[in-house]
N, C-alpha and C positions, 0 to 999 in steps of 0.2 A: 717125790720132793721131800726133803728132810727139813723139819722145823727144829733146828738144832738146839736152841736154848731150852725150849719146852721139853724136848726129849731128854736132854741132859738133866734138867731139873727134876723130871720124873725119876730118873735113876738116882739122883742125889737124895730124894725124899722117899725112896721106895720102902725103906725099913722104918717107916713112921705110920701112925694110926689114922691120920685124916683121910677122908675119901679123896680119890684122884681128882674129882671135880673141884674140890676146894683148892688143891695144889695147883691145878691148871689156872684157875682164876686169880689166885694169889700171884702167880708168875706173870700173867698177862697185865694185871694192874701194876705190879712192880716195874715191869718194862716201861709201861706208859708213863708212870711217875718219874722214872729215871731219865726218860727222854725230855720230859717237860714240853716246852714250845720249840725245841730245836728241830723237830721233824713235823711236817704238816702236809695237809692236802688242800688244794684250792677247791672251794665249793661256791661258785658264783662270786658274790661280793665278800664272802667270808672265808675263813680258814678253819679246817677241822684239825684238832690236835689229839694226840693219843691218850690224854688223861681220861680216866674213867672213874665212875662211882660204882662200887660193888659191895654188896652186903652178903656175906656167907651166913646162911640161915639153916639151923638144924636144932634138934633137941639137945639138951645138956648132955655132954659126953660124946658129941659127934666130932670133937677135936677141931673146932673152928679156930680157937685161940692158937693151937699149935701151928696150923697152916699159916696164919697171919704172922706169928712171931718168927717163924723160920724165914719167910721172905724178908721181913724187916731186918732180921739179923744179917742176912746176906747183903742187903742194901747198905747197912751200916759199915760192913766190911769193905765196901767199895769207896767209902768216904762220903756217901750221901748222908746228909745230916739235916735236911729240911723237913723234919717231922713235926706235926702238931703235938701239943701237950696231951697227955692221956685224959685229962679232965680240964675243961676250960669254960669260958663264956664267949659269947659272940664278940664282945668288945676286945677281950684279950686275944682271941683268935685273929681278928683283923689287925691288931697291933703286931702280933707275931708275923703275920703274913707281910705286913708293910716293912718290917725290919726290926731287929732286936731292940733298938733304942726307941722304937715307936714313933720315930719322927715322920714316917710316911713320906720321906723325900722323893719327889718325882722329877725326872728329867723330861721336859717337854719333848714329844715325839718329833717336833720340828728340828731338834738337834741331832737326830739320828745320823744324818750325813756327816756331822762333825765327829761323832764318837765311833762311827763305823760299826764293825762287828762287835766291839765292846759294849755297844748300846744294849745288847741282849742281856748283859749282866744285870741290868736294872729291872728285867722281868722278875716277878716274884712267883715262887712256886712252893707248894707244901703238900705233903702226903699225910692224910689222917689214917694212921694204922691203929685202929681201935678195936681190939678183940672183944671188949665190952662196950659196944657203941653207946648204950644208954648212959654209961658213966661219962662219956665224952660230951654228949649233946644235952643231957638232962632230960627232964620229963615235961612234955608238952611245950617245948620251947619254940613256939611258932616263928618268932623273929629270926632265930638262928637257922631254923629249917629253911625259911624263905631265902635267907642270905646265901646259904650253901647252894640252893637251887639256882640262884642268879649267877653264881661264880662258875658253874659247870662249863660254860662256853663263852665266858666274858672276854671281850676284846677292848683294849684301850685302858683308860685310867678309871679305876673304880674308886668312887669317893663316898665316904660315909661319915656321919657325925656320931661319935660315941657318947655315952651317958655323961662323961666328964665335961662335955661341951667342946671337946677337942675334935678337930677334923682329921681324918686319915685318908690318904690317897695312895693307891696301889697301882703300879704300872703292870698291865697285862697279868692279872692274877691267874694262876694255874693251879687248880686244886684237884687232887686225886683222893679217893676214899677206898680203903680196904677195911671194912668193918665186920663185926661178928654179932649175931643176935639169935634169939629163939623166936618162933612165931608168937609166943605169949608175950615176951618182952617188947616185941615190936608194937603190939597194941597198947602197951603201957606208956612207951615213950612218945608215940605219935598219935595225936588226935585223929579220930576217924575221918574228919573233914579233909585231912591231908592226903588220904588215899586217892590216887588218881589225879592228884594235883602236880604242880611243877616239880617239886623235889623228887617225888616217886616216879615221875616219868623219866627222870634222869638217872635213877638208881637201878642197877641190875641186881635182882634178887636171885641168888644162887642157892637153891635148896638141895640138900642131900641127907639121906639117912646115914647113920654111922657106918663106917666101912666094915665093921665086924672084926677088924684086926685087934689082937691083944699082944702087945710087945712088952714083956715084963722089964727087960733091961735093954733099952735102945742102944745101938752101936754108936760109938764116937765117930763123927764124920771124918772121912779121909781128908787130911789137909790138902793133899794134891788135887782132889776133886773140887774142894771148896775154892782153891786158888784158880782152877780152870774156869769155874763159873764167874768168879770175880773178873777175870781177864776177859771173858766173853762179853759180860755186861759193858766193860770198858770199850770193847770193839763196837758194840751196838751204839754207844753214845758218840764214838768217834766217826763211824761210817754213816750213820743214819742222821744226816743233817740237811736242813733245807727242805725244798718242796719235793714231794713224792712224784713219781711218774706212774700214771695209770695206763696200762696197755689198752689197745683198742678192744681186745677180747675181754679184758676185765670190765671195761666200760659197758660193753654189751650185756654182760651178766648182771652188773649192778642195775642197769636199766630194767632188765627183766624182773629182778627181785623187787625193785621199788614199785613197779607197776602191777605186779601179780600177787604180792604178799597178802595173805589172808590174816587179819588180826586175830589175836587170842579171843576166844568167846567170852572169857571172864570180863565183865564190864569194868572191873576195878583196874584193868590194864588198858582201857581205851586211850587214855592220855599217853601212856607208854608207847602204844602202837604208832601214834603220830610222830614220835621221835625215834622209832626203831631204826630207821635208815641211818640216822646220825650215829647211833650206837654201832651199827655195822661198819660204817666208814672208819670210826675210831679203831675198831677191832682189826680192820684190814691193815691199818698203819702198824699196829703192834705185831701182827702176824708177819708182815714183810720184814720189819726190824728184827724179829726173832731169828731170822735167817740172814741177817746182815745185809739186807737189800733196801734200797730206796724205791725200787720198782714194784708196784702192786700188779700181780699177774692174775690170770683166771684162777689158778690153783689157790692163790691167797684168798680170793673172794669166796670160793667154794668152801675152803677151810673155815674162814671166819663165819660164813653163813651157817655152816654145820654146827659149829660151837654154839652160836646164838640160838639157833632153832632148837637144839637139844636142851639148852638151859631154860628156854622159855616154856618148854613143856611142863616143867616142874615149878614154875613161878607161883601159881596159885597155892601150892603147898606151903610156900614161904609165908604167905599171909594168913593161912588158916581161915578162921572165921572173921578175922579182922576186916572191918570196912564193908562187910556184906550187908546188903539191904534186907528189909523185912521180907520173909518168905524166900530168901535166896537159896536155901537148901531145897525147898520144894521146886523152885525153878530148875535147879540142877537135876533133880530127880525126873522132872518132866522131859527135859532135854535128852537125858540118857535113855529114857523110855522110848521116845520118838526115834532116836538114832539107832536103837537096837532092833527096830522092826522096819520092814519095807512096806507095810500096809498102813492104810489110813486108820487112825485111832479116833474114836468118838470122844466127846466130853465124858460120857459115862465110863468108857474104858479108862481114861486118865483119872477120873474121880476115884475109881476103885484102888488105884495105886497110891493116891495121896490123901485118902480120906482121914488117915490118922494124923496128918500134918496140918490140916486146915479146919477151921471152925464151921464153915458153911460153904456150900457149893458156889455161892456168889463170889467168894474170894478166888476160887479157881477160874471163874469166868473173867474176873479182872486180870488175873495173871496171864491167861491165854490171850486176852485182848492186847495187853502190853507187849507180849512176845511177838504177836503178829505185826504190830506197829513198828517194833524194833527190827523187823525182818529176820527174827531168829527162827520163827516157824511160819508156815503158810496155812491159811484156812482153805480147805477144799470141801467139795460136797461130801457130807457125811462125817467130817471131822478135821483132823490136823496132820500135817507132815512137817518134817524138818525143812527149813528154808535152804540151808546149805551145811555141808560138813567140812570142817577144816581137816584137810588131809596133807600129810607131808610126803612129797614126792621123792622117791629114792631114785636119783638120777645123777649121772656124772655132770649134768648141766649146772645145777645149782647146789646140790648137796652130795656129800659122800661120807656116810657114817662109818666107813672103814677107817677114816682118819682118827677116830676116837678109840680109846682103850676099851676092852671088854668090860672092865670094872665100871666104866662110866655108863655103859649101855645096859647094865644089869638092873637089878631091883632097887631103884632109887626112891621110889615114892609109894612104898607099901604095896597094895594090890594093883596099883596102876602100872601099865606098861606103855611103852612108846609104840604106837601103832603106825606102821608105815605102809604105803601103797605103792607098788611098783608101777611105773608110768606105762610101760608097754603092755604088760600082761594083765594089769588090774588086780594081781594077786596081793593079798594082804599078808604082811608079816608082823609078828609081835615079838619085840625084843625084851 
């Protein structure tokens, strides 16, 4: 199955320095923002829309800004112009989202039958394309952070009173985020209390090391290739309208993923894991739209789940030490130690490995007790064993890493590798 827009976009950006992973997510978020609320999936009493919050995270020089600016430039070429200001306040952002004049005029949904299809024109949408996200949101702006979290999946009329005393009302606000940051600057902009909370559970943190490419004089893009992408995006907007159709096979896979997914071990992503399925559904919409279809198939689910699973593996790298609890490094070392052996390790064995990290052995006893209570490890006669290991099944059933580029499956997170376990043979592969 060909995912034509993504494939074409990779070709379009091939002679640039950003990692392929950054280009992939820039394209995915761009498609979602371009669609707005036009395309959706029914989920019980609610609708899932393709808008996404994504933060490209890497060290300085990893070309996050380039990836964001390239996608933004392409969207501008299509006529898309609902971008947030590069630097703003919560109040000004809401006024911009409500309308240029800040009137916040809202048509009551009861009149939808009168206005018909034109009623959708009153839905408000905006893309935050901020390659320096800290400049956009400011430092420690909890109110703004909370507001953005609320707008991720908002339905109906959003009302807020701004500092001037004026009320603003926004019909079906639809916000997309394509931001850039470094692990260090994330910790500067966001208070540690926000890690694991509402906003971060809605944000996909996409980490990559620099690609290693050095292109002294980038080529001028082929106008014909640019025009082809512009026209393709136009087709996406034209053809991908209304409610998506989920095939029975896709439904079965979604059910399996939802019921069997093992959350990330990093406790900072506990809240994210609770929203993981919504992220997957949004991604399924974008994946289907990228091939000009309103039907979500089994292949779409596998592709979306593969992208998300691969990205999740590196999410802890995006946060670095930010938001870690006391002794978190020691906890990680203990977990790695237990995972690396198949035998029971006594407290004395573990103490030898962490004696340089702790002041007294009673600290180790507290850590082990908490890990047992959290069902991260199990206490057995003579010592401790891991409770469970998060393994990624390589199967045509829910994952197919062959859909990703070799560059994406390479060395993305320093010494860490993506460890995969074949379902049938139990053989472990390291990518």
